[in-house]
N, C-alpha and C positions, 0 to 999 in steps of 0.2 A: 521628049517627054511628053505625057499628058498634063492637060490643066489640070486635069484630078492630084493626080501624083505631085503636079508643080506645086500646087495648093494645100497639099498632108505635106509633104515635107516643109515645105515655109512652116507651115504651123508648127511643126515640130523645131526648127532649129532656127527660126527667128520670131516667133512671136513670145517662148517664154526670154528673150530676151530685149524685149521692147523698153523694161524699164530702167536697166543698163545703158541700152541705149540712147535715152530722156535724158542721163545722168548726167550721162559722157558731154552731148549735144549740149546741156542746160551749162554746162562750167566752159562750155568752148566757146560758145556764143555769148554769153553769159545774159542770156533772155528767154524766160519760158515760153512766150510766144515763137523768137526763135527756133527755140530747139524744136518745138513741135514741126515749124515747116522742115526744117533741117531731119528730124526723126521721118519724119511723111516723105522724104526725097531720099533718106538712106534704106525704105525700107523698100521703097519702089524699084531701085537699083537690087537690095537683096533676091526681091522674087523675079526679077528679071536675070538672075546671076545663078538661081539657086538650082541649072542642070550643073552649071560648070563648076559646083561645088564638089569638090572630093572629100571622101570621108574624112572628117577629122576635125580641129577645136573647134565648133560652131559660130562660141565666144567670140574666141579670136578674131575670125572671118565676119561674122558680121561687126565688129567696135573697129574692125578695119573701114569698114563699109561706113557706117557710122561717121568715124574718123574725116574721113575721105569728102564726105558729104559737109561735113563742118568745113574745113578745109576749104571748099569749092564754093561756101557760103559765106563763109570769110571771106577769100580774094575778092567776092565780087561788091560788096559791101563796104568791108574796110582793109583796102590793099595797104601796104604798107609795115604791117607789122610785121615786128621785127622781134630779134632776141638780144640782151644784155646779158653784159659777165662781167661778174664784180668779186674780188675773189674776198674771202672772210677772213674777217680779222679773228684774233687770239680766243678770245671770250662767247664768239657767235660761234665758232670749232668747237670750243670744249661745250656749249649751250647741246650744238645737236648731235653730240658725240654722248653727252649723258644720257637724252632719249626724255619721257617723262613717265612719272608713275600715274596708274590709273587715280580717275577721278574719285573722290569720294561720291556714296550713294547721296543723293538730293531728297533731303527731307523737308526742305520749308521753302512758304511760295516765294521768298526771298532767294533761295537759292539756287532755284529754279528759273525766276527771272535772272539773274547773276548770268548761270549757264545760259542762257538765250540772248542776254548780250554778249558774251564768250564769243556765240556759237556764229554769231552774225557780226564779230567783228573779223572773226576767222575767214568766212566767206567773202568778206570785201578784200581781205589780204588776197585769199587767191586768184581772186578774180584780177586784181592789179598784174599777175602775174603775164607774161608774153604768153602767147597762144601755145608755144610748143612746149615750155614747162611746163603749164598750166596742164597740159594735156600730158605727160609723163606723171607728174604726179598726184592726179585725178585716177587712171587707173592704178599706177601703184599704190595710195592710201585709201581711197573711196571702192576698189573694183576690185582689192585685192588680187591684183595680175603680178605674175614674176617679172624679173626683169627681161625674160627672154621670150614672155609675151606680148611685153610691152611693147619688145620689137621686133617681134611677126605684126603685131597690128599696127604700131609708126612706122614700118620699113626702116627704121635708123638701127644702123647697130647696134650690140649691147654695152657697148664703150659709150654711145654718144649717149643713149637712154642714162647708164648710172651717170655722165654729167650733167645732163639734164635734170635728174634728177634734186643732186648735188647743187644746183644751182639754185633749182625751185626750192630749195630749202633754205638757201643763204637768203635767198629773194623774199624768203616768205618773212623768216625773223626779220629783216630789217621790216619791211612793212610791218608790222606787227609793232614792232617797239617802234615806229614813227605814230603808230594812234596812238602812243601812250603823250 
């Protein structure tokens, strides 16, 4: 593949997805600066592999590269990241099953401040999750990927993705309760 063709293909397939890649890297590394480094590495990896990309889901392909770059970065800088699995108690299971209602429109400066505080609280709880659980949650809730797409990005079976999401939501609820 010529350099011009590779650049054009990279511009078409990767550049529109840089924001998504950055958000995923930011959530997985927990740092904006580290996410920029990871995204730079992921973009370089994507450029080098652009010739081997067969027409398909470019979003999943690039997010997989970002994910792998994040895990490589984490492995070098934060060894020993582990998963934990805890069973939900009945009240947490009920809360999880009920879901939530849409938040009312923000009308006052006070409600905006409260919403900002709640968003920061949620971000802290998500940041506290183990990396694999955080990855599944971020890909599902922030990026809107389907279970199948998450499985494709993470290289895990769909059942594992579903299990990780359930555990992530359990731990997220517990983390939010602990902050109260």
